[in-house]
N, C-alpha and C positions, 0 to 999 in steps of 0.2 A: 730477702734472707734466703741466702742457698741452704737447704735442707740434706739435701743429698751428695755426696763424691760423686768424681765423675766415673760412669763406669770403666775399666781396665783393659776391655777389650769395644771393638767399634765394629763388631757384624751388623748387620740388618734382621733382625729375625723375624720380619714378613717373609723373606723370602727362604726358610726353614722351618718347616712344621714342630721339628724337633726344639729347635733354638729358641723358636716362639713359644713354648709350651715352658720353658724355662730362662727370659729374658731377664726377672728382675735379676737373675742371681751375678749378673754383668758385675752389679755393685758389693764391691770386697766388705763391706758393714755386714750388706743381709745375706751372703756369703756365709761368713763366718755364726752369725745368729741366726739362722735357719738353721745351721747343722746343730750347734748346739742346743736348739730347741726342738731339734727333731727324738735328740737321744733322750732327755728330757722325759719328754711326752709321752714316750714309748711308754719309760717307769710309773708315769702318771696312771696310764693306765692300766697295767698291771696293780698299782694298788688298790684302785679303783673297783676290778674283778675283786681282790682279794676283801678288801674290807666288805662290799654286801655280801660276799660269800660268807665269811666271820659273822658278819650280825645277824644273816639269816641262820647261821649254824648254834648260835649263841641263844636265839629267841624264837627260832623258826613260827615266827610271826613277819608276813609281809607290810602288817601296819610302820616295824620299828625300820624297814630299809626306808620308805620314805619319809621319819622323824631324821634318821642320820642326816640325810638327803637337806630337810628343812634344816638343820641344825648348820648344816654347813653352807646353804646360798642365803639364810636369813641376813646376815650380818651386810653380803652384798646390796641388799635393797637398801639398810640402814644409812651406809658409809658410803656406795660408789661415788655421788653428786661429792662429798667433800674429797675422792679418793681424785676427782676429774678436774679439780681446783689443786690440787697439788700438783696434778700433771702438768697443766698448765704454768707452775710458776715456778718447776723446780726440774734440775737436770734428769730426764726420766731416766737414762740408763743408771745412773746413781740409784735410783730408786729401785729400779727393777734387779740389781744387783741385791741390797738387802732384803727384797720382798723374799728372792729366792734363798737366801738364806736363811732370812726364819720359815722357809718350808723346808729346806733339808732336815732341820732342828724338831722340827715336828715329825717328819716321819722319822728320824732314829727314836724318839719317846718311845711313838703308835710301835715300831721295832721290839724295844726291849718290855714293852709288858704285854707285846705277844707271844715275846718265844720265851717267857720266865712264865709263863700263862697265868697272869695275874689280871690280863685285860678282862674287862666287864662291859656292859652298851653303854655304861655312863661315859667312860674314858674314850671312848670312842665319841661319842656324841660331843666331849668338851674340844676334845681335840678336832673335830670336826667343824666344830665354830671359829675354834682358832683360826684353822685353815681359810675360814671366810673371811675373817678379818682383816688376813694377810692379802686376800685378793681380791677386798675390797679397792686396796691401793694399788694391785699391780694389774688388771686388767686396766683398767682407763691408761695407765702409761704404757702397756703392753702396746693396744691396740694403737692409738696415737703415735706410738715411735715409730712406726713402720714407714711412715712417708717422712721420715726423716733420715731413713736409707736409703729410699730407693726413688724420691721423687714422686711426684703428682703422674706422670707420662707412664710408669711402670706399677703405681700402686695399684690396681684391679688386678695384675700378674703375681704383684709378690702377696696379697688377702690369698687370694686362689692356691698359692704353694706355702699358705701356712695351712691351709685348709688340707693341702694334698699331706703334710707332715704331720698333722694333728690325725688324720685319715689312717693314715699308713701303721702310725702307730697303735691307730683303734682296732686294726687287724693286727698288727704283731705281739701288741701289747695283752691282749687278752689272751690270744693264742698262748704264747709264754706260761700268764698266770695260771692257765685250765692247767698247764702240766704240771709247774711249780708247785700251784696250793697242794695237790696227789703225793708229789714228792718231797716236800719240804717245808710244807706249811705257809702259809699267811705271810709269817713273820720273814721270810723268805724275801718275797716280794716286795714288804715293806723297806725292806733294808737296799733292796735295788733302787728304788724309787731314788730314795737319800740318797745313795751314791750319783743318780742322773741329774738330778740339780746342779750338781760339781759344773757338769758339762756346760751348762747356761752363765754359770757365776763365771766359768773361763772365759768365754766366747765374749760375752759384754764386755771383761776385762782387756781384753787384746786387741777391742776396736777402733779404729782412730777416727774419729769425727769429733768436731767442736758442736756440745748441745748449745742452744742459745733458748732458752724458756723467754717466753712473753714477760717484760720487764711487770713486778709489782703494779696496780693498780691505787695501792696505798686504800683499798676498801677492803669489808670487812668478809672475810668466809663466806656468808648468810648471804652479802648482795652479790657476789660473783655466781655462786650457786642459782639465786634469783635472775641474774640475768641470758644466765642460757638457759633457764628455761622459758621466759620471755622469749628469747628468739627461736624457743622451738615451736611455742604455742603460733608463732607471727607466721611460718611456714607450714603451710597445709598438707604439702606431698609429705613432707621430713616428716611430719605428724604423725600422717597414716603409714610410713613405713615402720615406725618405731611400734605404731598399737599393732599391727602386724606379726611384727616378731615376739611381741608381749605377749599374744596369745598362742604363737606357738610353745613358749617358753611356758605357758601356763597350763596348755593341755592335748602339746603335741609332745614335747620331749619326756613326758613322765614313762615311755614306754622304757627309756633307759632302767630308771630304779625297778621298776618291777618284772625286769628281766629273768634275775633268780628264784620268782615265782614261775616263770614260763618252763625254765628250762628244767625246776626241779617236780613241779605240779601238772603244768600242762602237758609237755612233751616228754618228761621224765626221763631226761638226756642228762641231769648230771653235771660236777664244776664240769667237763672236757666239752659237754653239749653248750653248757652256758658261754665258753669262749668260742665255738663256732658260731651260736647265735649272735654274739655280738662283734664276730669279724663282719658276717652279712652284712651287717648295716654299716658297719667302718668298711667297705670296701665300697658298698653303693655310693657313699661317701665320696670315697675315692676317685673313682670313675666320672663322678657329676665335678671332685674339683680340678683332675685332668681335663678335662671337657672345656668348663671357664677358663681356665690358662693357658690354653690354647687356639683360643680365637678371642679376635675383638668382638664384645659384644655391641649389634647395632642399637637394637633397643634393649634395654637389660631392666625396665620397667614390666617388657612382656616378657621377661627370663624372671622375676622377683616372683610375678603372680602365679607364671606356670610353675615353678617350681615350689610353691604354695599349695597348689592343686594336689600335684601330684605326689607328694607325702601324706598329705591327708588321705587321701584313695586309698593307697597301697595299708597306710597305718588300718584303715579300718579293713579292709580282707586281713591283714595278719592277723588281729583280733579274733577270725572266723577260722583260724585254720591248726588244726591238729597234728598236722606233717610236719615233721623235722625239714626236710629239705625244700617243702612249700612254703615253710614259713621263712629259710634263710634266703632263699628267693623274694619275699614282699619285702623281709627289711633291706636288702640291696634297691629295690626301691624308694624304702623309707628314705635309707641315706642320701642317697642320688637328689630327689627334691629336696628334703634338708638343706645341702649346700648351696645346690641351686640357687635358694631362699636367702639363706644368710651371708654367701660369698657377694650376691649383686646389692644386698643392703648394708654391707660393712662397706662398702666401695662404694654407694650411694650416699651417702651419710659423710665419708672423710671428705667427699668430694666435693659437696656444697655448702659447705664450711667455711669462715675465715683460720687463718692460723691460730688466731689468739682464745678460739673457741672451740677450738677441735676436741682436746681432754675434755673439755666439758660434757660438750655432744657423746663422745666415746664411752664417759663415763654413766649418761642414759642409757645408751647403747645395752651397755652393761648393764646396767638396772635391772630393764626387762627381760634383758637375752638370760642373763644367770639370777638376778635377782627376784621376781618372780618365781622363780622353776621349784622352792620350796614349800610355796604355797599349793602348787600343783602338784606336788611331789608327794605332799602331805596328805592333800584330798586324793587321790587315786591311792593312794595306799590304804587310806581309809575305804573307798569305794570294794579297792580290790579287798580286803578283810571281812566286806559285807555280803559283795555283788560276785566277786572274784575277779581276776587278773585282766581275761579277756572282756569282760565287760567295761570295765575302766578303762583298757585302751579303744576298746570302741569307739564310749563317748566321746575322750578325748579327741580321737581325730572326726569326728562328727561334728566337733562344735568349729575346728580347724578351717572343713572345709567350709562350713557356713560363712566363717569369717572370709574366707576368702574370693568367695562367690560374690558378697556383698559386695567389696571393694572395688571388685572388678566390675559391678554391676551400677556402684553409686558414685566411684574416684574414677573415671574414665585417664584423667591425667595421669594416674599414677602411673598406667597403662601404656603410654605415649610417652615418658621418660625417653629420650635418647642422647 
């Protein structure tokens, strides 16, 4: 099956570093989708920052930051595997149009409740839960849709460019949100995010490609899920990669949900400072994504483990910092290491599985990457409530570092992947 249209231009990307960095944009479908997705991601990051600030303003309790994130991510843990089966059986483009339309409606609801000052924490938790259900079906389709737009050859570059988009938005979105929260309030950020979903819906609507889902086998959804789990269990390297992402999600990523606490109580820099802290991590991730996109990795396994070690070391150092500028610099390192780990892991998973299982494998990737995050955030929020946010973040970094060192020692085949 031809899973990508021919590029519209025929330059040789290896001859020019700049063209090599953006070579996946040769593909018309990916170019249109990437543009719409970038616009939407800015709105999503604005809503993430505004929602965290709103929760903290309503409750003044770090635990609720973890609880809201838990409610948002728990459905992914429950429904992402069925979401992967759906992605393998049906037209991914139509699935994504539907999920993006649902997300638009949820953001509008959050806008109305906040604007009329009737919003309560339980409203936010319910909306976050429904967002999670939508994402359970959105993530596997979105992750496995990339290869259908660019093909195997440009997949790593496309994944890196998606990370560039995500982390550029991670810089711009929080910075804008930090200003707008003080100017027009959280409701304005929620409304802008609702409008931004239109960019993705429009881009998906005008993409010209023939989606050819794998025909159904006639088996039940449970049997299809079981088939994917058996394949994963029989592939040691793939299993180790997935487990490393699980550790990162469970213990490393929780620093994001505690960032409002660092801004308010540890560094005492307020909402605008929160935006700059989040932008620091996003800047590091952006630099890391550009680095991955601009070169052909000869040893992706080595890059995967190097990124795992780097982000955990920087995360531990960040937990000890009480100086704003130093904290921002350390978060740059955290972001860069995270992206080196995640881009290489995503690429390795997608390029080592057959087409008919890609949706299910990416649903498992999404399950551990996003689905375990609620547990980690809830634990981190509880620890932060009792022991403080710096202790919670430092402990998570230490666990992630131990896991990376163990894999490097116990599974040398991962490091030697080429």
